[in-house]
PyMOL CGO cylinders between C-alpha atoms (Angstrom):
from pymol import cmd
from pymol.cgo import CYLINDER

trace = [
    CYLINDER, 117.51, 102.74, 116.62, 114.86, 101.80, 114.04, 0.3, 1, 1, 1, 1, 1, 1,
    CYLINDER, 114.86, 101.80, 114.04, 113.95, 98.32, 112.83, 0.3, 1, 1, 1, 1, 1, 1,
    CYLINDER, 113.95, 98.32, 112.83, 112.45, 98.75, 109.33, 0.3, 1, 1, 1, 1, 1, 1,
    CYLINDER, 112.45, 98.75, 109.33, 109.97, 96.11, 108.15, 0.3, 1, 1, 1, 1, 1, 1,
    CYLINDER, 109.97, 96.11, 108.15, 109.63, 94.45, 104.76, 0.3, 1, 1, 1, 1, 1, 1,
    CYLINDER, 109.63, 94.45, 104.76, 107.26, 97.10, 103.39, 0.3, 1, 1, 1, 1, 1, 1,
    CYLINDER, 107.26, 97.10, 103.39, 109.87, 99.83, 103.94, 0.3, 1, 1, 1, 1, 1, 1,
    CYLINDER, 109.87, 99.83, 103.94, 112.62, 97.74, 102.35, 0.3, 1, 1, 1, 1, 1, 1,
    CYLINDER, 112.62, 97.74, 102.35, 110.50, 96.85, 99.31, 0.3, 1, 1, 1, 1, 1, 1,
    CYLINDER, 110.50, 96.85, 99.31, 109.27, 100.40, 98.82, 0.3, 1, 1, 1, 1, 1, 1,
    CYLINDER, 109.27, 100.40, 98.82, 112.85, 101.67, 98.89, 0.3, 1, 1, 1, 1, 1, 1,
    CYLINDER, 112.85, 101.67, 98.89, 114.18, 98.95, 96.60, 0.3, 1, 1, 1, 1, 1, 1,
    CYLINDER, 114.18, 98.95, 96.60, 111.32, 98.99, 94.10, 0.3, 1, 1, 1, 1, 1, 1,
    CYLINDER, 111.32, 98.99, 94.10, 110.85, 102.79, 94.10, 0.3, 1, 1, 1, 1, 1, 1,
    CYLINDER, 110.85, 102.79, 94.10, 107.19, 102.57, 94.97, 0.3, 1, 1, 1, 1, 1, 1,
    CYLINDER, 107.19, 102.57, 94.97, 105.01, 105.67, 95.30, 0.3, 1, 1, 1, 1, 1, 1,
    CYLINDER, 105.01, 105.67, 95.30, 104.73, 105.51, 99.10, 0.3, 1, 1, 1, 1, 1, 1,
    CYLINDER, 104.73, 105.51, 99.10, 108.21, 106.02, 100.48, 0.3, 1, 1, 1, 1, 1, 1,
    CYLINDER, 108.21, 106.02, 100.48, 109.28, 106.75, 104.05, 0.3, 1, 1, 1, 1, 1, 1,
    CYLINDER, 109.28, 106.75, 104.05, 110.46, 110.21, 104.97, 0.3, 1, 1, 1, 1, 1, 1,
    CYLINDER, 110.46, 110.21, 104.97, 114.06, 110.69, 103.72, 0.3, 1, 1, 1, 1, 1, 1,
    CYLINDER, 114.06, 110.69, 103.72, 115.08, 111.42, 107.33, 0.3, 1, 1, 1, 1, 1, 1,
    CYLINDER, 115.08, 111.42, 107.33, 114.60, 107.70, 108.05, 0.3, 1, 1, 1, 1, 1, 1,
    CYLINDER, 114.60, 107.70, 108.05, 117.76, 106.86, 106.10, 0.3, 1, 1, 1, 1, 1, 1,
    CYLINDER, 117.76, 106.86, 106.10, 119.83, 109.16, 108.34, 0.3, 1, 1, 1, 1, 1, 1,
    CYLINDER, 119.83, 109.16, 108.34, 118.78, 107.19, 111.44, 0.3, 1, 1, 1, 1, 1, 1,
    CYLINDER, 118.78, 107.19, 111.44, 120.53, 104.12, 112.81, 0.3, 1, 1, 1, 1, 1, 1,
    CYLINDER, 120.53, 104.12, 112.81, 118.75, 101.22, 111.14, 0.3, 1, 1, 1, 1, 1, 1,
    CYLINDER, 118.75, 101.22, 111.14, 118.98, 97.60, 112.22, 0.3, 1, 1, 1, 1, 1, 1,
    CYLINDER, 118.98, 97.60, 112.22, 117.71, 94.72, 110.11, 0.3, 1, 1, 1, 1, 1, 1,
    CYLINDER, 117.71, 94.72, 110.11, 117.27, 91.09, 111.02, 0.3, 1, 1, 1, 1, 1, 1,
    CYLINDER, 117.27, 91.09, 111.02, 118.10, 88.01, 109.00, 0.3, 1, 1, 1, 1, 1, 1,
    CYLINDER, 118.10, 88.01, 109.00, 114.33, 87.51, 108.74, 0.3, 1, 1, 1, 1, 1, 1,
    CYLINDER, 114.33, 87.51, 108.74, 114.01, 90.84, 106.91, 0.3, 1, 1, 1, 1, 1, 1,
    CYLINDER, 114.01, 90.84, 106.91, 116.79, 89.81, 104.53, 0.3, 1, 1, 1, 1, 1, 1,
    CYLINDER, 116.79, 89.81, 104.53, 115.13, 86.42, 103.93, 0.3, 1, 1, 1, 1, 1, 1,
    CYLINDER, 115.13, 86.42, 103.93, 111.72, 88.06, 103.36, 0.3, 1, 1, 1, 1, 1, 1,
    CYLINDER, 111.72, 88.06, 103.36, 113.24, 90.55, 100.92, 0.3, 1, 1, 1, 1, 1, 1,
    CYLINDER, 113.24, 90.55, 100.92, 114.90, 87.83, 98.85, 0.3, 1, 1, 1, 1, 1, 1,
    CYLINDER, 114.90, 87.83, 98.85, 111.74, 85.69, 98.92, 0.3, 1, 1, 1, 1, 1, 1,
    CYLINDER, 111.74, 85.69, 98.92, 109.62, 88.60, 97.64, 0.3, 1, 1, 1, 1, 1, 1,
    CYLINDER, 109.62, 88.60, 97.64, 112.15, 89.56, 94.96, 0.3, 1, 1, 1, 1, 1, 1,
    CYLINDER, 112.15, 89.56, 94.96, 112.46, 86.01, 93.65, 0.3, 1, 1, 1, 1, 1, 1,
    CYLINDER, 112.46, 86.01, 93.65, 108.68, 85.55, 93.84, 0.3, 1, 1, 1, 1, 1, 1,
    CYLINDER, 108.68, 85.55, 93.84, 108.28, 88.55, 91.52, 0.3, 1, 1, 1, 1, 1, 1,
    CYLINDER, 108.28, 88.55, 91.52, 111.08, 87.38, 89.22, 0.3, 1, 1, 1, 1, 1, 1,
    CYLINDER, 111.08, 87.38, 89.22, 113.28, 90.32, 90.28, 0.3, 1, 1, 1, 1, 1, 1,
    CYLINDER, 113.28, 90.32, 90.28, 116.18, 88.44, 91.87, 0.3, 1, 1, 1, 1, 1, 1,
    CYLINDER, 116.18, 88.44, 91.87, 118.53, 89.12, 88.97, 0.3, 1, 1, 1, 1, 1, 1,
    CYLINDER, 118.53, 89.12, 88.97, 117.53, 92.69, 88.22, 0.3, 1, 1, 1, 1, 1, 1,
    CYLINDER, 117.53, 92.69, 88.22, 117.39, 93.88, 91.87, 0.3, 1, 1, 1, 1, 1, 1,
    CYLINDER, 117.39, 93.88, 91.87, 119.82, 91.44, 93.50, 0.3, 1, 1, 1, 1, 1, 1,
    CYLINDER, 119.82, 91.44, 93.50, 122.79, 93.80, 93.67, 0.3, 1, 1, 1, 1, 1, 1,
    CYLINDER, 122.79, 93.80, 93.67, 120.72, 96.52, 95.33, 0.3, 1, 1, 1, 1, 1, 1,
    CYLINDER, 120.72, 96.52, 95.33, 119.38, 94.03, 97.88, 0.3, 1, 1, 1, 1, 1, 1,
    CYLINDER, 119.38, 94.03, 97.88, 122.78, 92.69, 98.94, 0.3, 1, 1, 1, 1, 1, 1,
    CYLINDER, 122.78, 92.69, 98.94, 124.19, 94.13, 102.17, 0.3, 1, 1, 1, 1, 1, 1,
    CYLINDER, 124.19, 94.13, 102.17, 127.15, 96.49, 101.75, 0.3, 1, 1, 1, 1, 1, 1,
    CYLINDER, 127.15, 96.49, 101.75, 129.58, 97.97, 104.25, 0.3, 1, 1, 1, 1, 1, 1,
    CYLINDER, 129.58, 97.97, 104.25, 127.74, 100.70, 106.11, 0.3, 1, 1, 1, 1, 1, 1,
    CYLINDER, 127.74, 100.70, 106.11, 124.33, 99.08, 105.60, 0.3, 1, 1, 1, 1, 1, 1,
    CYLINDER, 124.33, 99.08, 105.60, 122.16, 98.38, 108.64, 0.3, 1, 1, 1, 1, 1, 1,
    CYLINDER, 122.16, 98.38, 108.64, 123.62, 95.86, 111.05, 0.3, 1, 1, 1, 1, 1, 1,
    CYLINDER, 123.62, 95.86, 111.05, 121.84, 92.56, 111.38, 0.3, 1, 1, 1, 1, 1, 1,
    CYLINDER, 121.84, 92.56, 111.38, 121.96, 92.17, 115.14, 0.3, 1, 1, 1, 1, 1, 1,
    CYLINDER, 121.96, 92.17, 115.14, 118.83, 90.10, 115.58, 0.3, 1, 1, 1, 1, 1, 1,
]
cmd.load_cgo(trace, "trace")
């Protein structure tokens, strides 16, 4: 089980140059409510809430938020 941090989430969402190994996305990932809050705070802080909001919303099959 892997707990990704905000840098991994932002890199994935914003298609930055430094991305984690694609094998990471085949692992069991668990995210906390704090990660979700941080993600939304960073997106809104950059004025990207509208343009990236759908991609940031949890969907069925996304990492569980157990923490």
